[in-house]
C-alpha positions in Angstrom: 38.1 -36.7 164.0 36.4 -33.8 162.2 33.0 -34.3 163.9 34.6 -35.0 167.3 36.6 -31.8 167.0 33.6 -29.8 165.9 31.5 -31.0 168.8 34.3 -30.3 171.3 35.0 -26.8 169.9 31.2 -26.0 169.9 31.0 -27.1 173.5 34.2 -25.5 174.7 35.2 -22.6 172.4 37.4 -21.0 175.1 39.5 -24.2 175.5 40.9 -24.7 172.0 41.3 -23.2 168.6 40.1 -25.5 165.8 42.7 -26.5 163.2 41.9 -25.9 159.6 44.0 -28.9 158.6 41.3 -31.6 159.1 38.7 -29.8 157.0 41.3 -29.2 154.3 42.2 -32.9 154.3 38.5 -33.8 153.9 38.2 -31.4 151.0 41.0 -33.3 149.3 39.2 -36.6 150.1 42.0 -37.7 152.4 39.6 -39.6 154.8 42.2 -41.9 156.4 43.3 -45.5 156.4 40.1 -47.0 155.1 40.4 -44.9 151.9 44.2 -45.3 151.6 44.8 -41.6 152.1 44.9 -39.4 155.2 47.7 -37.6 156.9 49.7 -40.6 155.6 49.3 -42.7 152.5 48.3 -46.4 153.1 49.0 -49.3 150.9 47.0 -52.4 151.9 46.5 -50.8 155.3 50.2 -50.1 156.0 51.0 -46.5 156.7 53.7 -44.7 154.8 56.8 -43.8 156.8 56.4 -40.1 156.2 53.5 -37.8 155.9 51.8 -37.9 152.5 53.1 -35.1 150.2 49.5 -33.8 149.8 49.1 -33.7 153.6 52.4 -31.9 154.0 51.3 -29.3 151.5 48.1 -28.7 153.4 49.9 -28.4 156.8 52.5 -26.0 155.3 49.6 -23.8 153.9 48.3 -23.4 157.5 51.5 -23.4 159.4 51.9 -20.2 161.5 55.6 -20.4 161.9 58.3 -23.0 161.8 59.3 -24.4 165.1 61.2 -27.5 166.0 59.9 -29.5 169.0 61.7 -32.1 171.0 60.0 -35.4 171.5 59.4 -34.3 175.1 57.7 -31.1 174.0 55.5 -33.0 171.5 54.5 -35.4 174.3 53.6 -32.4 176.6 51.6 -30.6 173.9 49.6 -33.6 173.1 49.0 -35.0 176.5 48.8 -32.2 179.0 45.6 -30.8 177.4 44.0 -34.2 178.1 45.1 -33.9 181.7 43.6 -30.4 181.9 40.3 -31.7 180.5 40.3 -34.6 183.0 40.8 -32.0 185.8 37.8 -30.1 184.5 35.7 -33.2 184.4 36.4 -33.7 188.0 35.9 -30.0 189.0 32.6 -29.9 187.1 31.3 -33.1 188.6 31.1 -34.9 185.2 33.4 -37.6 186.6 33.3 -38.7 190.2 36.9 -39.8 190.5 40.2 -40.2 188.6 39.5 -43.9 188.5 36.4 -43.1 186.4 38.6 -41.0 184.1 41.1 -43.8 183.9 38.3 -46.2 182.8 37.1 -43.7 180.2 40.6 -43.2 178.8 41.0 -47.0 178.5 37.5 -47.8 177.2 36.6 -44.7 175.2 40.0 -43.6 173.8 41.7 -47.0 173.8 44.6 -45.9 176.1 46.6 -49.1 176.5 49.7 -49.1 178.6 51.3 -50.8 181.6 50.5 -47.6 183.5 47.0 -46.5 184.4 46.3 -43.3 182.4 46.6 -41.0 185.5 49.8 -42.7 186.5 51.3 -41.7 183.2 51.0 -38.0 184.3 52.4 -38.8 187.7 55.4 -40.1 185.9 55.7 -36.9 183.9 55.6 -34.9 187.1 53.6 -32.0 188.3 56.4 -29.5 188.0 57.2 -30.4 184.4 53.5 -30.1 183.6 53.1 -26.7 185.3 56.2 -25.4 183.5 54.9 -26.6 180.2 51.5 -25.0 180.8 53.2 -21.7 181.7 55.5 -21.7 178.6 52.7 -22.6 176.2 49.5 -21.1 177.6 49.9 -17.8 175.7 50.2 -19.7 172.4 47.6 -22.5 172.8 44.3 -22.3 174.6 44.4 -26.0 175.2 47.3 -25.5 177.6 45.4 -23.2 179.9 43.9 -24.5 183.2 
């Protein structure tokens, strides 16, 4: 996650702000499931129900402000930036069609659902996505088209 984020930020610094949380987790040797400690603690590969105390402290250290999000808002904030990037792939000619992006999401990121990746966004709806981008673009670069 660290190296992928670093590569993405290096390539597209105007599209996102890197989080200090992942480097802080690494400094605390919280490398993830394989080591038994990441954002969550793992016992015999089973994730704890709540964030690990050490991870919660790291997150709190870097938290800008406290804000409650609905499940729908979390869904939007995590998925719409992916849609924006897919749109840019098409606009920049990196991908030749949405079908290619759908394949990349399934093969590269492991997207696994009854819906094709792009159909997931059709289900969310364009007006909801546009509204979310308008509400959140001032706060997060990743929500800007």
